N, CA, C and O atoms as a GROMACS GRO file, in nm:
protein
  444
    1MET      N    1  -0.165   1.925  -0.098
    1MET     CA    2  -0.111   1.790  -0.085
    1MET      C    3  -0.040   1.779   0.050
    1MET      O    4   0.041   1.865   0.085
    2ASP      N    5  -0.071   1.676   0.126
    2ASP     CA    6  -0.015   1.656   0.259
    2ASP      C    7   0.110   1.568   0.249
    2ASP      O    8   0.100   1.446   0.247
    3TYR      N    9   0.226   1.632   0.244
    3TYR     CA   10   0.352   1.559   0.227
    3TYR      C   11   0.384   1.472   0.349
    3TYR      O   12   0.448   1.368   0.336
    4TYR      N   13   0.340   1.514   0.466
    4TYR     CA   14   0.362   1.431   0.585
    4TYR      C   15   0.288   1.298   0.573
    4TYR      O   16   0.345   1.193   0.600
    5LYS      N   17   0.160   1.303   0.533
    5LYS     CA   18   0.082   1.180   0.519
    5LYS      C   19   0.140   1.090   0.411
    5LYS      O   20   0.145   0.968   0.427
    6ILE      N   21   0.183   1.149   0.301
    6ILE     CA   22   0.245   1.070   0.195
    6ILE      C   23   0.372   1.003   0.248
    6ILE      O   24   0.395   0.885   0.223
    7GLY      N   25   0.453   1.080   0.320
    7GLY     CA   26   0.576   1.025   0.377
    7GLY      C   27   0.550   0.911   0.474
    7GLY      O   28   0.622   0.812   0.475
    8GLN      N   29   0.447   0.927   0.555
    8GLN     CA   30   0.414   0.821   0.650
    8GLN      C   31   0.365   0.695   0.579
    8GLN      O   32   0.393   0.584   0.623
    9GLN      N   33   0.293   0.714   0.469
    9GLN     CA   34   0.247   0.599   0.391
    9GLN      C   35   0.366   0.529   0.326
    9GLN      O   36   0.371   0.406   0.322
   10ILE      N   37   0.460   0.606   0.275
   10ILE     CA   38   0.582   0.547   0.217
   10ILE      C   39   0.655   0.467   0.324
   10ILE      O   40   0.697   0.354   0.298
   11ARG      N   41   0.670   0.524   0.443
   11ARG     CA   42   0.738   0.455   0.552
   11ARG      C   43   0.668   0.324   0.587
   11ARG      O   44   0.732   0.220   0.604
   12LYS      N   45   0.536   0.329   0.596
   12LYS     CA   46   0.458   0.209   0.632
   12LYS      C   47   0.479   0.098   0.529
   12LYS      O   48   0.501  -0.017   0.565
   13ILE      N   49   0.471   0.134   0.402
   13ILE     CA   50   0.487   0.033   0.297
   13ILE      C   51   0.631  -0.015   0.289
   13ILE      O   52   0.656  -0.134   0.268
   14ARG      N   53   0.727   0.077   0.306
   14ARG     CA   54   0.869   0.039   0.305
   14ARG      C   55   0.896  -0.064   0.414
   14ARG      O   56   0.962  -0.166   0.390
   15LYS      N   57   0.847  -0.038   0.534
   15LYS     CA   58   0.868  -0.130   0.645
   15LYS      C   59   0.799  -0.264   0.620
   15LYS      O   60   0.852  -0.369   0.655
   16ALA      N   61   0.681  -0.260   0.559
   16ALA     CA   62   0.610  -0.384   0.528
   16ALA      C   63   0.690  -0.469   0.429
   16ALA      O   64   0.678  -0.592   0.428
   17HIS      N   65   0.770  -0.404   0.345
   17HIS     CA   66   0.857  -0.474   0.250
   17HIS      C   67   0.990  -0.514   0.313
   17HIS      O   68   1.074  -0.577   0.248
   18GLY      N   69   1.010  -0.477   0.439
   18GLY     CA   70   1.134  -0.512   0.507
   18GLY      C   71   1.256  -0.435   0.457
   18GLY      O   72   1.368  -0.484   0.464
   19LEU      N   73   1.233  -0.315   0.408
   19LEU     CA   74   1.342  -0.233   0.355
   19LEU      C   75   1.380  -0.124   0.454
   19LEU      O   76   1.295  -0.069   0.524
   20SER      N   77   1.508  -0.093   0.459
   20SER     CA   78   1.554   0.021   0.537
   20SER      C   79   1.541   0.146   0.450
   20SER      O   80   1.523   0.137   0.329
   21GLN      N   81   1.551   0.264   0.514
   21GLN     CA   82   1.549   0.387   0.436
   21GLN      C   83   1.665   0.388   0.337
   21GLN      O   84   1.650   0.429   0.222
   22GLU      N   85   1.780   0.341   0.382
   22GLU     CA   86   1.899   0.338   0.296
   22GLU      C   87   1.876   0.250   0.174
   22GLU      O   88   1.912   0.288   0.062
   23GLU      N   89   1.815   0.132   0.194
   23GLU     CA   90   1.791   0.041   0.081
   23GLU      C   91   1.694   0.102  -0.020
   23GLU      O   92   1.717   0.095  -0.141
   24LEU      N   93   1.585   0.162   0.030
   24LEU     CA   94   1.489   0.223  -0.061
   24LEU      C   95   1.551   0.344  -0.132
   24LEU      O   96   1.531   0.362  -0.252
   25ALA      N   97   1.625   0.424  -0.059
   25ALA     CA   98   1.691   0.540  -0.119
   25ALA      C   99   1.784   0.497  -0.232
   25ALA      O  100   1.789   0.560  -0.337
   26GLU      N  101   1.857   0.390  -0.209
   26GLU     CA  102   1.948   0.339  -0.312
   26GLU      C  103   1.870   0.291  -0.434
   26GLU      O  104   1.913   0.312  -0.547
   27MET      N  105   1.756   0.228  -0.412
   27MET     CA  106   1.674   0.177  -0.522
   27MET      C  107   1.622   0.291  -0.611
   27MET      O  108   1.605   0.273  -0.731
   28VAL      N  109   1.596   0.408  -0.550
   28VAL     CA  110   1.541   0.520  -0.627
   28VAL      C  111   1.646   0.627  -0.656
   28VAL      O  112   1.614   0.734  -0.709
   29ASN      N  113   1.771   0.597  -0.622
   29ASN     CA  114   1.884   0.684  -0.656
   29ASN      C  115   1.875   0.822  -0.591
   29ASN      O  116   1.898   0.924  -0.655
   30ILE      N  117   1.841   0.823  -0.460
   30ILE     CA  118   1.844   0.946  -0.383
   30ILE      C  119   1.922   0.918  -0.255
   30ILE      O  120   1.951   0.802  -0.224
   31SER      N  121   1.957   1.022  -0.182
   31SER     CA  122   2.032   1.003  -0.057
   31SER      C  123   1.939   0.953   0.054
   31SER      O  124   1.818   0.972   0.049
   32THR      N  125   2.000   0.890   0.152
   32THR     CA  126   1.924   0.843   0.268
   32THR      C  127   1.862   0.962   0.341
   32THR      O  128   1.751   0.954   0.392
   33THR      N  129   1.935   1.072   0.347
   33THR     CA  130   1.884   1.194   0.412
   33THR      C  131   1.761   1.244   0.340
   33THR      O  132   1.663   1.283   0.404
   34HIS      N  133   1.764   1.244   0.207
   34HIS     CA  134   1.648   1.287   0.130
   34HIS      C  135   1.529   1.195   0.158
   34HIS      O  136   1.417   1.242   0.174
   35MET      N  137   1.555   1.063   0.164
   35MET     CA  138   1.447   0.968   0.194
   35MET      C  139   1.389   0.996   0.332
   35MET      O  140   1.267   0.992   0.350
   36SER      N  141   1.474   1.025   0.428
   36SER     CA  142   1.428   1.056   0.562
   36SER      C  143   1.339   1.181   0.560
   36SER      O  144   1.235   1.184   0.625
   37HIS      N  145   1.382   1.283   0.485
   37HIS     CA  146   1.304   1.406   0.477
   37HIS      C  147   1.169   1.382   0.407
   37HIS      O  148   1.069   1.444   0.442
   38ILE      N  149   1.168   1.294   0.309
   38ILE     CA  150   1.042   1.260   0.242
   38ILE      C  151   0.947   1.194   0.341
   38ILE      O  152   0.830   1.231   0.349
   39GLU      N  153   0.997   1.097   0.417
   39GLU     CA  154   0.912   1.023   0.511
   39GLU      C  155   0.861   1.110   0.624
   39GLU      O  156   0.753   1.084   0.678
   40THR      N  157   0.935   1.212   0.661
   40THR     CA  158   0.892   1.300   0.770
   40THR      C  159   0.814   1.422   0.719
   40THR      O  160   0.767   1.504   0.798
   41GLY      N  161   0.802   1.434   0.587
   41GLY     CA  162   0.729   1.545   0.529
   41GLY      C  163   0.806   1.676   0.531
   41GLY      O  164   0.747   1.783   0.514
   42ASN      N  165   0.937   1.669   0.553
   42ASN     CA  166   1.019   1.789   0.561
   42ASN      C  167   1.068   1.839   0.426
   42ASN      O  168   1.143   1.937   0.421
   43THR      N  169   1.029   1.775   0.320
   43THR     CA  170   1.064   1.820   0.186
   43THR      C  171   0.948   1.789   0.092
   43THR      O  172   0.871   1.696   0.114
   44LYS      N  173   0.938   1.868  -0.012
   44LYS     CA  174   0.837   1.840  -0.113
   44LYS      C  175   0.890   1.729  -0.202
   44LYS      O  176   1.008   1.727  -0.238
   45LEU      N  177   0.805   1.641  -0.236
   45LEU     CA  178   0.839   1.523  -0.314
   45LEU      C  179   0.819   1.552  -0.462
   45LEU      O  180   0.708   1.587  -0.504
   46SER      N  181   0.925   1.538  -0.542
   46SER     CA  182   0.911   1.561  -0.686
   46SER      C  183   0.836   1.443  -0.749
   46SER      O  184   0.839   1.332  -0.698
   47LEU      N  185   0.771   1.470  -0.860
   47LEU     CA  186   0.696   1.366  -0.929
   47LEU      C  187   0.785   1.250  -0.974
   47LEU      O  188   0.746   1.135  -0.955
   48PRO      N  189   0.904   1.276  -1.033
   48PRO     CA  190   0.989   1.163  -1.073
   48PRO      C  191   1.030   1.074  -0.955
   48PRO      O  192   1.031   0.951  -0.968
   49VAL      N  193   1.063   1.134  -0.842
   49VAL     CA  194   1.101   1.054  -0.724
   49VAL      C  195   0.979   0.979  -0.672
   49VAL      O  196   0.990   0.862  -0.633
   50PHE      N  197   0.864   1.044  -0.671
   50PHE     CA  198   0.740   0.980  -0.628
   50PHE      C  199   0.713   0.855  -0.711
   50PHE      O  200   0.681   0.749  -0.657
   51VAL      N  201   0.725   0.868  -0.842
   51VAL     CA  202   0.701   0.755  -0.933
   51VAL      C  203   0.804   0.645  -0.909
   51VAL      O  204   0.770   0.527  -0.910
   52ASP      N  205   0.930   0.682  -0.889
   52ASP     CA  206   1.036   0.584  -0.864
   52ASP      C  207   1.012   0.509  -0.732
   52ASP      O  208   1.036   0.389  -0.724
   53ILE      N  209   0.966   0.579  -0.632
   53ILE     CA  210   0.937   0.515  -0.503
   53ILE      C  211   0.822   0.415  -0.518
   53ILE      O  212   0.830   0.303  -0.468
   54ALA      N  213   0.717   0.456  -0.587
   54ALA     CA  214   0.604   0.365  -0.609
   54ALA      C  215   0.650   0.240  -0.682
   54ALA      O  216   0.611   0.129  -0.646
   55ALA      N  217   0.733   0.258  -0.785
   55ALA     CA  218   0.784   0.143  -0.861
   55ALA      C  219   0.871   0.054  -0.773
   55ALA      O  220   0.859  -0.069  -0.778
   56ALA      N  221   0.958   0.114  -0.694
   56ALA     CA  222   1.047   0.035  -0.608
   56ALA      C  223   0.968  -0.044  -0.503
   56ALA      O  224   1.005  -0.156  -0.468
   57LEU      N  225   0.860   0.014  -0.454
   57LEU     CA  226   0.776  -0.052  -0.354
   57LEU      C  227   0.670  -0.142  -0.416
   57LEU      O  228   0.595  -0.210  -0.346
   58GLU      N  229   0.666  -0.142  -0.550
   58GLU     CA  230   0.571  -0.224  -0.625
   58GLU      C  231   0.426  -0.197  -0.584
   58GLU      O  232   0.348  -0.290  -0.561
   59VAL      N  233   0.393  -0.068  -0.576
   59VAL     CA  234   0.257  -0.026  -0.543
   59VAL      C  235   0.211   0.076  -0.646
   59VAL      O  236   0.292   0.132  -0.720
   60ARG      N  237   0.082   0.100  -0.649
   60ARG     CA  238   0.028   0.205  -0.734
   60ARG      C  239   0.051   0.340  -0.667
   60ARG      O  240   0.064   0.349  -0.545
   61ALA      N  241   0.057   0.444  -0.747
   61ALA     CA  242   0.079   0.578  -0.693
   61ALA      C  243  -0.028   0.615  -0.591
   61ALA      O  244   0.002   0.676  -0.489
   62ASP      N  245  -0.154   0.578  -0.617
   62ASP     CA  246  -0.259   0.615  -0.522
   62ASP      C  247  -0.245   0.543  -0.388
   62ASP      O  248  -0.300   0.589  -0.288
   63ASP      N  249  -0.173   0.431  -0.386
   63ASP     CA  250  -0.146   0.365  -0.258
   63ASP      C  251  -0.056   0.452  -0.170
   63ASP      O  252  -0.068   0.449  -0.048
   64LEU      N  253   0.032   0.528  -0.232
   64LEU     CA  254   0.121   0.617  -0.157
   64LEU      C  255   0.050   0.745  -0.113
   64LEU      O  256   0.089   0.809  -0.016
   65LEU      N  257  -0.053   0.781  -0.186
   65LEU     CA  258  -0.127   0.903  -0.151
   65LEU      C  259  -0.217   0.882  -0.031
   65LEU      O  260  -0.272   0.977   0.024
   66ASP      N  261  -0.233   0.755   0.010
   66ASP     CA  262  -0.313   0.721   0.128
   66ASP      C  263  -0.455   0.775   0.115
   66ASP      O  264  -0.513   0.822   0.213
   67THR      N  265  -0.509   0.768  -0.007
   67THR     CA  266  -0.646   0.813  -0.027
   67THR      C  267  -0.740   0.699   0.009
   67THR      O  268  -0.715   0.584  -0.028
   68PRO      N  269  -0.848   0.730   0.079
   68PRO     CA  270  -0.943   0.624   0.112
   68PRO      C  271  -1.010   0.571  -0.014
   68PRO      O  272  -1.029   0.644  -0.112
   69ALA      N  273  -1.044   0.445  -0.010
   69ALA     CA  274  -1.113   0.384  -0.125
   69ALA      C  275  -1.246   0.455  -0.146
   69ALA      O  276  -1.317   0.486  -0.050
   70THR      N  277  -1.278   0.479  -0.269
   70THR     CA  278  -1.408   0.542  -0.299
   70THR      C  279  -1.516   0.436  -0.294
   70THR      O  280  -1.488   0.316  -0.296
   71ALA      N  281  -1.638   0.480  -0.286
   71ALA     CA  282  -1.750   0.387  -0.283
   71ALA      C  283  -1.752   0.302  -0.409
   71ALA      O  284  -1.785   0.184  -0.404
   72ALA      N  285  -1.717   0.362  -0.522
   72ALA     CA  286  -1.718   0.288  -0.649
   72ALA      C  287  -1.614   0.177  -0.648
   72ALA      O  288  -1.640   0.066  -0.694
   73THR      N  289  -1.495   0.206  -0.595
   73THR     CA  290  -1.389   0.106  -0.588
   73THR      C  291  -1.431  -0.008  -0.495
   73THR      O  292  -1.412  -0.125  -0.528
   74THR      N  293  -1.487   0.027  -0.382
   74THR     CA  294  -1.533  -0.074  -0.287
   74THR      C  295  -1.643  -0.159  -0.349
   74THR      O  296  -1.644  -0.281  -0.334
   75SER      N  297  -1.734  -0.095  -0.417
   75SER     CA  298  -1.844  -0.166  -0.481
   75SER      C  299  -1.791  -0.263  -0.587
   75SER      O  300  -1.837  -0.377  -0.596
   76THR      N  301  -1.695  -0.219  -0.667
   76THR     CA  302  -1.636  -0.305  -0.769
   76THR      C  303  -1.569  -0.426  -0.707
   76THR      O  304  -1.584  -0.538  -0.755
   77SER      N  305  -1.494  -0.403  -0.599
   77SER     CA  306  -1.427  -0.514  -0.530
   77SER      C  307  -1.528  -0.613  -0.475
   77SER      O  308  -1.510  -0.734  -0.486
   78LEU      N  309  -1.634  -0.563  -0.417
   78LEU     CA  310  -1.737  -0.652  -0.363
   78LEU      C  311  -1.804  -0.732  -0.474
   78LEU      O  312  -1.837  -0.850  -0.456
   79ASP      N  313  -1.825  -0.668  -0.589
   79ASP     CA  314  -1.884  -0.738  -0.703
   79ASP      C  315  -1.792  -0.851  -0.751
   79ASP      O  316  -1.839  -0.960  -0.785
   80GLU      N  317  -1.662  -0.823  -0.754
   80GLU     CA  318  -1.566  -0.926  -0.795
   80GLU      C  319  -1.567  -1.044  -0.699
   80GLU      O  320  -1.564  -1.160  -0.741
   81ILE      N  321  -1.571  -1.015  -0.571
   81ILE     CA  322  -1.574  -1.121  -0.469
   81ILE      C  323  -1.703  -1.202  -0.482
   81ILE      O  324  -1.701  -1.324  -0.475
   82ALA      N  325  -1.815  -1.133  -0.501
   82ALA     CA  326  -1.944  -1.202  -0.516
   82ALA      C  327  -1.943  -1.294  -0.637
   82ALA      O  328  -1.998  -1.404  -0.632
   83ALA      N  329  -1.880  -1.249  -0.746
   83ALA     CA  330  -1.873  -1.332  -0.867
   83ALA      C  331  -1.794  -1.459  -0.841
   83ALA      O  332  -1.830  -1.566  -0.890
   84VAL      N  333  -1.687  -1.450  -0.765
   84VAL     CA  334  -1.608  -1.569  -0.731
   84VAL      C  335  -1.690  -1.662  -0.642
   84VAL      O  336  -1.694  -1.783  -0.665
   85LEU      N  337  -1.756  -1.606  -0.543
   85LEU     CA  338  -1.834  -1.688  -0.450
   85LEU      C  339  -1.950  -1.758  -0.518
   85LEU      O  340  -1.989  -1.867  -0.476
   86GLU      N  341  -2.007  -1.697  -0.621
   86GLU     CA  342  -2.118  -1.759  -0.693
   86GLU      C  343  -2.076  -1.889  -0.762
   86GLU      O  344  -2.159  -1.976  -0.788
   87ARG      N  345  -1.947  -1.901  -0.790
   87ARG     CA  346  -1.896  -2.022  -0.855
   87ARG      C  347  -1.846  -2.126  -0.755
   87ARG      O  348  -1.784  -2.224  -0.794
   88CYS      N  349  -1.872  -2.105  -0.626
   88CYS     CA  350  -1.826  -2.195  -0.522
   88CYS      C  351  -1.941  -2.274  -0.461
   88CYS      O  352  -2.055  -2.230  -0.458
   89ASN      N  353  -1.906  -2.395  -0.414
   89ASN     CA  354  -2.005  -2.467  -0.333
   89ASN      C  355  -1.995  -2.414  -0.190
   89ASN      O  356  -1.909  -2.331  -0.161
   90ALA      N  357  -2.081  -2.460  -0.102
   90ALA     CA  358  -2.087  -2.408   0.035
   90ALA      C  359  -1.954  -2.426   0.109
   90ALA      O  360  -1.910  -2.336   0.181
   91GLN      N  361  -1.891  -2.540   0.092
   91GLN     CA  362  -1.765  -2.568   0.161
   91GLN      C  363  -1.654  -2.474   0.110
   91GLN      O  364  -1.575  -2.422   0.189
   92GLN      N  365  -1.648  -2.452  -0.021
   92GLN     CA  366  -1.548  -2.362  -0.077
   92GLN      C  367  -1.571  -2.218  -0.029
   92GLN      O  368  -1.476  -2.147   0.002
   93ALA      N  369  -1.696  -2.177  -0.023
   93ALA     CA  370  -1.728  -2.042   0.022
   93ALA      C  371  -1.686  -2.023   0.168
   93ALA      O  372  -1.637  -1.916   0.205
   94LYS      N  373  -1.705  -2.127   0.251
   94LYS     CA  374  -1.664  -2.119   0.392
   94LYS      C  375  -1.513  -2.104   0.403
   94LYS      O  376  -1.465  -2.025   0.484
   95VAL      N  377  -1.438  -2.178   0.323
   95VAL     CA  378  -1.290  -2.168   0.326
   95VAL      C  379  -1.247  -2.028   0.283
   95VAL      O  380  -1.159  -1.969   0.346
   96ILE      N  381  -1.309  -1.976   0.178
   96ILE     CA  382  -1.275  -1.841   0.131
   96ILE      C  383  -1.306  -1.739   0.240
   96ILE      O  384  -1.227  -1.648   0.264
   97ALA      N  385  -1.420  -1.752   0.306
   97ALA     CA  386  -1.455  -1.659   0.414
   97ALA      C  387  -1.352  -1.666   0.527
   97ALA      O  388  -1.312  -1.562   0.581
   98ASP      N  389  -1.307  -1.786   0.562
   98ASP     CA  390  -1.206  -1.801   0.666
   98ASP      C  391  -1.074  -1.736   0.626
   98ASP      O  392  -1.008  -1.672   0.708
   99VAL      N  393  -1.036  -1.752   0.499
   99VAL     CA  394  -0.912  -1.692   0.449
   99VAL      C  395  -0.922  -1.539   0.453
   99VAL      O  396  -0.826  -1.472   0.492
  100VAL      N  397  -1.035  -1.485   0.412
  100VAL     CA  398  -1.054  -1.341   0.412
  100VAL      C  399  -1.046  -1.287   0.555
  100VAL      O  400  -0.980  -1.186   0.579
  101LYS      N  401  -1.112  -1.354   0.649
  101LYS     CA  402  -1.107  -1.309   0.790
  101LYS      C  403  -0.965  -1.313   0.844
  101LYS      O  404  -0.922  -1.218   0.910
  102ALA      N  405  -0.890  -1.420   0.817
  102ALA     CA  406  -0.753  -1.432   0.864
  102ALA      C  407  -0.663  -1.326   0.801
  102ALA      O  408  -0.576  -1.269   0.867
  103THR      N  409  -0.684  -1.300   0.673
  103THR     CA  410  -0.606  -1.198   0.603
  103THR      C  411  -0.632  -1.061   0.662
  103THR      O  412  -0.538  -0.984   0.685
  104LYS      N  413  -0.757  -1.030   0.687
  104LYS     CA  414  -0.792  -0.900   0.744
  104LYS      C  415  -0.731  -0.884   0.882
  104LYS      O  416  -0.679  -0.777   0.914
  105LEU      N  417  -0.736  -0.986   0.965
  105LEU     CA  418  -0.675  -0.979   1.098
  105LEU      C  419  -0.524  -0.954   1.087
  105LEU      O  420  -0.469  -0.872   1.161
  106SER      N  421  -0.459  -1.023   0.996
  106SER     CA  422  -0.316  -1.005   0.977
  106SER      C  423  -0.284  -0.864   0.928
  106SER      O  424  -0.188  -0.802   0.974
  107MET      N  425  -0.363  -0.814   0.836
  107MET     CA  426  -0.341  -0.678   0.785
  107MET      C  427  -0.361  -0.576   0.895
  107MET      O  428  -0.285  -0.480   0.904
  108ASP      N  429  -0.462  -0.594   0.978
  108ASP     CA  430  -0.485  -0.502   1.089
  108ASP      C  431  -0.367  -0.502   1.186
  108ASP      O  432  -0.331  -0.398   1.243
  109LYS      N  433  -0.307  -0.617   1.203
  109LYS     CA  434  -0.195  -0.631   1.296
  109LYS      C  435  -0.068  -0.566   1.240
  109LYS      O  436   0.008  -0.506   1.316
  110HIS      N  437  -0.046  -0.578   1.111
  110HIS     CA  438   0.082  -0.535   1.052
  110HIS      C  439   0.076  -0.400   0.981
  110HIS      O  440   0.181  -0.343   0.951
  111PHE      N  441  -0.042  -0.350   0.955
  111PHE     CA  442  -0.051  -0.221   0.885
  111PHE      C  443  -0.127  -0.127   0.970
  111PHE      O  444  -0.147  -0.012   0.932
   0.00000   0.00000   0.00000
């Protein structure tokens, strides 16, 4: 398990939520120093703290593990999107495509 990568993912998500290390540490009942060590990979992360951090950041545990999406997950997501688009007229589909493109650009910029 790569604790540095997990810590960096926690940091990225924490910052995206506009939280300081101190605020997140307080939410999960650990010291700010411990949170800093977690984010830098200088300490092993216990399972209870890991779960508390995921809950505080309102993300799934696998989001913190920074694991790439599997082909099956990507395929399922694409199937869901296709099902929505099938129920749209051409104009609605164009708006959805524009929203998806804008969202992706924003995510690339901020994450």
